[in-house]
Chimera marker file (.cmm) of the C-alpha trace (Angstrom):
<marker_set name="trace">
<marker id="1" x="-126.687" y="119.609" z="-31.944" r="1" g="1" b="0" radius="0.5"/>
<marker id="2" x="-126.366" y="122.329" z="-32.379" r="1" g="1" b="0" radius="0.5"/>
<marker id="3" x="-123.230" y="124.594" z="-29.505" r="1" g="1" b="0" radius="0.5"/>
<marker id="4" x="-124.614" y="127.825" z="-30.953" r="1" g="1" b="0" radius="0.5"/>
<marker id="5" x="-128.005" y="129.277" z="-32.457" r="1" g="1" b="0" radius="0.5"/>
<marker id="6" x="-129.294" y="132.224" z="-32.829" r="1" g="1" b="0" radius="0.5"/>
<marker id="7" x="-133.100" y="133.010" z="-33.360" r="1" g="1" b="0" radius="0.5"/>
<marker id="8" x="-134.164" y="136.754" z="-35.102" r="1" g="1" b="0" radius="0.5"/>
<marker id="9" x="-137.620" y="138.447" z="-33.610" r="1" g="1" b="0" radius="0.5"/>
<marker id="10" x="-139.153" y="142.079" z="-33.584" r="1" g="1" b="0" radius="0.5"/>
<marker id="11" x="-135.365" y="142.949" z="-34.272" r="1" g="1" b="0" radius="0.5"/>
<marker id="12" x="-133.825" y="141.255" z="-32.553" r="1" g="1" b="0" radius="0.5"/>
<marker id="13" x="-130.661" y="138.639" z="-33.274" r="1" g="1" b="0" radius="0.5"/>
<marker id="14" x="-130.569" y="136.419" z="-30.009" r="1" g="1" b="0" radius="0.5"/>
<marker id="15" x="-126.918" y="134.403" z="-29.557" r="1" g="1" b="0" radius="0.5"/>
<marker id="16" x="-127.639" y="131.045" z="-27.819" r="1" g="1" b="0" radius="0.5"/>
<marker id="17" x="-124.347" y="129.391" z="-26.173" r="1" g="1" b="0" radius="0.5"/>
<marker id="18" x="-125.218" y="125.694" z="-26.535" r="1" g="1" b="0" radius="0.5"/>
<marker id="19" x="-123.188" y="123.010" z="-23.859" r="1" g="1" b="0" radius="0.5"/>
<marker id="20" x="-124.854" y="123.578" z="-20.633" r="1" g="1" b="0" radius="0.5"/>
<marker id="21" x="-123.521" y="120.508" z="-19.147" r="1" g="1" b="0" radius="0.5"/>
<marker id="22" x="-120.214" y="122.238" z="-20.149" r="1" g="1" b="0" radius="0.5"/>
<marker id="23" x="-121.720" y="125.128" z="-18.419" r="1" g="1" b="0" radius="0.5"/>
<marker id="24" x="-121.803" y="126.254" z="-21.895" r="1" g="1" b="0" radius="0.5"/>
<marker id="25" x="-117.771" y="126.414" z="-21.331" r="1" g="1" b="0" radius="0.5"/>
<marker id="26" x="-115.869" y="127.614" z="-24.926" r="1" g="1" b="0" radius="0.5"/>
<marker id="27" x="-114.129" y="124.882" z="-26.732" r="1" g="1" b="0" radius="0.5"/>
<marker id="28" x="-112.866" y="124.991" z="-30.777" r="1" g="1" b="0" radius="0.5"/>
<marker id="29" x="-116.861" y="123.578" z="-31.978" r="1" g="1" b="0" radius="0.5"/>
<marker id="30" x="-118.916" y="126.117" z="-29.775" r="1" g="1" b="0" radius="0.5"/>
<marker id="31" x="-116.216" y="129.355" z="-31.036" r="1" g="1" b="0" radius="0.5"/>
<marker id="32" x="-116.410" y="128.377" z="-34.624" r="1" g="1" b="0" radius="0.5"/>
<marker id="33" x="-120.120" y="128.201" z="-34.790" r="1" g="1" b="0" radius="0.5"/>
<marker id="34" x="-119.982" y="131.066" z="-32.986" r="1" g="1" b="0" radius="0.5"/>
<marker id="35" x="-117.955" y="132.826" z="-34.920" r="1" g="1" b="0" radius="0.5"/>
<marker id="36" x="-120.693" y="131.531" z="-38.056" r="1" g="1" b="0" radius="0.5"/>
<marker id="37" x="-123.271" y="133.107" z="-36.030" r="1" g="1" b="0" radius="0.5"/>
<marker id="38" x="-121.886" y="136.566" z="-35.651" r="1" g="1" b="0" radius="0.5"/>
<marker id="39" x="-121.431" y="136.361" z="-39.909" r="1" g="1" b="0" radius="0.5"/>
<marker id="40" x="-125.010" y="135.724" z="-39.526" r="1" g="1" b="0" radius="0.5"/>
<marker id="41" x="-126.572" y="138.361" z="-37.938" r="1" g="1" b="0" radius="0.5"/>
<marker id="42" x="-124.108" y="140.827" z="-39.369" r="1" g="1" b="0" radius="0.5"/>
<marker id="43" x="-126.126" y="140.361" z="-42.756" r="1" g="1" b="0" radius="0.5"/>
<marker id="44" x="-129.461" y="140.567" z="-41.031" r="1" g="1" b="0" radius="0.5"/>
<marker id="45" x="-131.820" y="144.064" z="-40.400" r="1" g="1" b="0" radius="0.5"/>
<marker id="46" x="-131.196" y="143.223" z="-37.028" r="1" g="1" b="0" radius="0.5"/>
<marker id="47" x="-130.510" y="146.056" z="-34.705" r="1" g="1" b="0" radius="0.5"/>
<marker id="48" x="-129.679" y="144.205" z="-31.331" r="1" g="1" b="0" radius="0.5"/>
<marker id="49" x="-127.964" y="141.409" z="-30.104" r="1" g="1" b="0" radius="0.5"/>
<marker id="50" x="-128.795" y="139.775" z="-27.062" r="1" g="1" b="0" radius="0.5"/>
<marker id="51" x="-125.646" y="137.168" z="-26.323" r="1" g="1" b="0" radius="0.5"/>
<marker id="52" x="-127.028" y="133.934" z="-23.055" r="1" g="1" b="0" radius="0.5"/>
<marker id="53" x="-126.384" y="130.586" z="-22.615" r="1" g="1" b="0" radius="0.5"/>
<marker id="54" x="-128.661" y="127.658" z="-22.044" r="1" g="1" b="0" radius="0.5"/>
<marker id="55" x="-128.972" y="125.962" z="-18.686" r="1" g="1" b="0" radius="0.5"/>
<marker id="56" x="-127.859" y="127.759" z="-15.444" r="1" g="1" b="0" radius="0.5"/>
<marker id="57" x="-125.148" y="129.811" z="-16.219" r="1" g="1" b="0" radius="0.5"/>
<marker id="58" x="-123.691" y="132.143" z="-19.397" r="1" g="1" b="0" radius="0.5"/>
<marker id="59" x="-120.149" y="130.691" z="-19.681" r="1" g="1" b="0" radius="0.5"/>
<marker id="60" x="-117.812" y="129.317" z="-17.903" r="1" g="1" b="0" radius="0.5"/>
<marker id="61" x="-115.460" y="130.525" z="-20.205" r="1" g="1" b="0" radius="0.5"/>
<marker id="62" x="-113.043" y="128.718" z="-22.249" r="1" g="1" b="0" radius="0.5"/>
<marker id="63" x="-112.988" y="124.800" z="-21.841" r="1" g="1" b="0" radius="0.5"/>
<marker id="64" x="-109.923" y="123.980" z="-20.586" r="1" g="1" b="0" radius="0.5"/>
<marker id="65" x="-110.909" y="120.032" z="-20.252" r="1" g="1" b="0" radius="0.5"/>
<marker id="66" x="-109.918" y="118.904" z="-24.017" r="1" g="1" b="0" radius="0.5"/>
<marker id="67" x="-106.473" y="118.471" z="-24.796" r="1" g="1" b="0" radius="0.5"/>
<marker id="68" x="-106.330" y="121.011" z="-27.769" r="1" g="1" b="0" radius="0.5"/>
<marker id="69" x="-106.642" y="123.759" z="-24.905" r="1" g="1" b="0" radius="0.5"/>
<marker id="70" x="-104.544" y="122.149" z="-22.586" r="1" g="1" b="0" radius="0.5"/>
<marker id="71" x="-101.512" y="122.767" z="-24.627" r="1" g="1" b="0" radius="0.5"/>
<marker id="72" x="-102.235" y="126.035" z="-26.310" r="1" g="1" b="0" radius="0.5"/>
<marker id="73" x="-104.524" y="127.441" z="-23.294" r="1" g="1" b="0" radius="0.5"/>
<marker id="74" x="-107.702" y="129.126" z="-24.483" r="1" g="1" b="0" radius="0.5"/>
<marker id="75" x="-106.014" y="132.102" z="-26.067" r="1" g="1" b="0" radius="0.5"/>
<marker id="76" x="-104.382" y="130.317" z="-28.177" r="1" g="1" b="0" radius="0.5"/>
<marker id="77" x="-107.791" y="128.181" z="-29.175" r="1" g="1" b="0" radius="0.5"/>
<marker id="78" x="-108.935" y="131.688" z="-29.647" r="1" g="1" b="0" radius="0.5"/>
<marker id="79" x="-106.051" y="132.668" z="-32.460" r="1" g="1" b="0" radius="0.5"/>
<marker id="80" x="-106.110" y="129.850" z="-33.925" r="1" g="1" b="0" radius="0.5"/>
<marker id="81" x="-110.020" y="129.071" z="-34.485" r="1" g="1" b="0" radius="0.5"/>
<marker id="82" x="-109.899" y="132.748" z="-35.723" r="1" g="1" b="0" radius="0.5"/>
<marker id="83" x="-106.968" y="132.162" z="-37.706" r="1" g="1" b="0" radius="0.5"/>
<marker id="84" x="-108.886" y="129.333" z="-39.564" r="1" g="1" b="0" radius="0.5"/>
<marker id="85" x="-111.256" y="131.600" z="-39.943" r="1" g="1" b="0" radius="0.5"/>
<marker id="86" x="-110.531" y="134.237" z="-42.013" r="1" g="1" b="0" radius="0.5"/>
<marker id="87" x="-108.239" y="132.178" z="-44.314" r="1" g="1" b="0" radius="0.5"/>
<link id1="1" id2="2" r="1" g="1" b="0" radius="0.2"/>
<link id1="2" id2="3" r="1" g="1" b="0" radius="0.2"/>
<link id1="3" id2="4" r="1" g="1" b="0" radius="0.2"/>
<link id1="4" id2="5" r="1" g="1" b="0" radius="0.2"/>
<link id1="5" id2="6" r="1" g="1" b="0" radius="0.2"/>
<link id1="6" id2="7" r="1" g="1" b="0" radius="0.2"/>
<link id1="7" id2="8" r="1" g="1" b="0" radius="0.2"/>
<link id1="8" id2="9" r="1" g="1" b="0" radius="0.2"/>
<link id1="9" id2="10" r="1" g="1" b="0" radius="0.2"/>
<link id1="10" id2="11" r="1" g="1" b="0" radius="0.2"/>
<link id1="11" id2="12" r="1" g="1" b="0" radius="0.2"/>
<link id1="12" id2="13" r="1" g="1" b="0" radius="0.2"/>
<link id1="13" id2="14" r="1" g="1" b="0" radius="0.2"/>
<link id1="14" id2="15" r="1" g="1" b="0" radius="0.2"/>
<link id1="15" id2="16" r="1" g="1" b="0" radius="0.2"/>
<link id1="16" id2="17" r="1" g="1" b="0" radius="0.2"/>
<link id1="17" id2="18" r="1" g="1" b="0" radius="0.2"/>
<link id1="18" id2="19" r="1" g="1" b="0" radius="0.2"/>
<link id1="19" id2="20" r="1" g="1" b="0" radius="0.2"/>
<link id1="20" id2="21" r="1" g="1" b="0" radius="0.2"/>
<link id1="21" id2="22" r="1" g="1" b="0" radius="0.2"/>
<link id1="22" id2="23" r="1" g="1" b="0" radius="0.2"/>
<link id1="23" id2="24" r="1" g="1" b="0" radius="0.2"/>
<link id1="24" id2="25" r="1" g="1" b="0" radius="0.2"/>
<link id1="25" id2="26" r="1" g="1" b="0" radius="0.2"/>
<link id1="26" id2="27" r="1" g="1" b="0" radius="0.2"/>
<link id1="27" id2="28" r="1" g="1" b="0" radius="0.2"/>
<link id1="28" id2="29" r="1" g="1" b="0" radius="0.2"/>
<link id1="29" id2="30" r="1" g="1" b="0" radius="0.2"/>
<link id1="30" id2="31" r="1" g="1" b="0" radius="0.2"/>
<link id1="31" id2="32" r="1" g="1" b="0" radius="0.2"/>
<link id1="32" id2="33" r="1" g="1" b="0" radius="0.2"/>
<link id1="33" id2="34" r="1" g="1" b="0" radius="0.2"/>
<link id1="34" id2="35" r="1" g="1" b="0" radius="0.2"/>
<link id1="35" id2="36" r="1" g="1" b="0" radius="0.2"/>
<link id1="36" id2="37" r="1" g="1" b="0" radius="0.2"/>
<link id1="37" id2="38" r="1" g="1" b="0" radius="0.2"/>
<link id1="38" id2="39" r="1" g="1" b="0" radius="0.2"/>
<link id1="39" id2="40" r="1" g="1" b="0" radius="0.2"/>
<link id1="40" id2="41" r="1" g="1" b="0" radius="0.2"/>
<link id1="41" id2="42" r="1" g="1" b="0" radius="0.2"/>
<link id1="42" id2="43" r="1" g="1" b="0" radius="0.2"/>
<link id1="43" id2="44" r="1" g="1" b="0" radius="0.2"/>
<link id1="44" id2="45" r="1" g="1" b="0" radius="0.2"/>
<link id1="45" id2="46" r="1" g="1" b="0" radius="0.2"/>
<link id1="46" id2="47" r="1" g="1" b="0" radius="0.2"/>
<link id1="47" id2="48" r="1" g="1" b="0" radius="0.2"/>
<link id1="48" id2="49" r="1" g="1" b="0" radius="0.2"/>
<link id1="49" id2="50" r="1" g="1" b="0" radius="0.2"/>
<link id1="50" id2="51" r="1" g="1" b="0" radius="0.2"/>
<link id1="51" id2="52" r="1" g="1" b="0" radius="0.2"/>
<link id1="52" id2="53" r="1" g="1" b="0" radius="0.2"/>
<link id1="53" id2="54" r="1" g="1" b="0" radius="0.2"/>
<link id1="54" id2="55" r="1" g="1" b="0" radius="0.2"/>
<link id1="55" id2="56" r="1" g="1" b="0" radius="0.2"/>
<link id1="56" id2="57" r="1" g="1" b="0" radius="0.2"/>
<link id1="57" id2="58" r="1" g="1" b="0" radius="0.2"/>
<link id1="58" id2="59" r="1" g="1" b="0" radius="0.2"/>
<link id1="59" id2="60" r="1" g="1" b="0" radius="0.2"/>
<link id1="60" id2="61" r="1" g="1" b="0" radius="0.2"/>
<link id1="61" id2="62" r="1" g="1" b="0" radius="0.2"/>
<link id1="62" id2="63" r="1" g="1" b="0" radius="0.2"/>
<link id1="63" id2="64" r="1" g="1" b="0" radius="0.2"/>
<link id1="64" id2="65" r="1" g="1" b="0" radius="0.2"/>
<link id1="65" id2="66" r="1" g="1" b="0" radius="0.2"/>
<link id1="66" id2="67" r="1" g="1" b="0" radius="0.2"/>
<link id1="67" id2="68" r="1" g="1" b="0" radius="0.2"/>
<link id1="68" id2="69" r="1" g="1" b="0" radius="0.2"/>
<link id1="69" id2="70" r="1" g="1" b="0" radius="0.2"/>
<link id1="70" id2="71" r="1" g="1" b="0" radius="0.2"/>
<link id1="71" id2="72" r="1" g="1" b="0" radius="0.2"/>
<link id1="72" id2="73" r="1" g="1" b="0" radius="0.2"/>
<link id1="73" id2="74" r="1" g="1" b="0" radius="0.2"/>
<link id1="74" id2="75" r="1" g="1" b="0" radius="0.2"/>
<link id1="75" id2="76" r="1" g="1" b="0" radius="0.2"/>
<link id1="76" id2="77" r="1" g="1" b="0" radius="0.2"/>
<link id1="77" id2="78" r="1" g="1" b="0" radius="0.2"/>
<link id1="78" id2="79" r="1" g="1" b="0" radius="0.2"/>
<link id1="79" id2="80" r="1" g="1" b="0" radius="0.2"/>
<link id1="80" id2="81" r="1" g="1" b="0" radius="0.2"/>
<link id1="81" id2="82" r="1" g="1" b="0" radius="0.2"/>
<link id1="82" id2="83" r="1" g="1" b="0" radius="0.2"/>
<link id1="83" id2="84" r="1" g="1" b="0" radius="0.2"/>
<link id1="84" id2="85" r="1" g="1" b="0" radius="0.2"/>
<link id1="85" id2="86" r="1" g="1" b="0" radius="0.2"/>
<link id1="86" id2="87" r="1" g="1" b="0" radius="0.2"/>
</marker_set>
């Protein structure tokens, strides 16, 4: 199951965070998936982007239950993913 997916309809890209069992808390995998989906959306012709969460919540924020997030903190996790993605 992908942690982020996108649908395009009538000129609108719908990006869905898809970890409802964790209230869409963002971990390293989801962050990497989100970067990929955003790049995909940047390449299409849609002029509107809507980001939503599956399940009961949009997002609980950073998933601080993972060992990496505990060690680095959420913003360190974001920086690491960004560096990995842009290199």
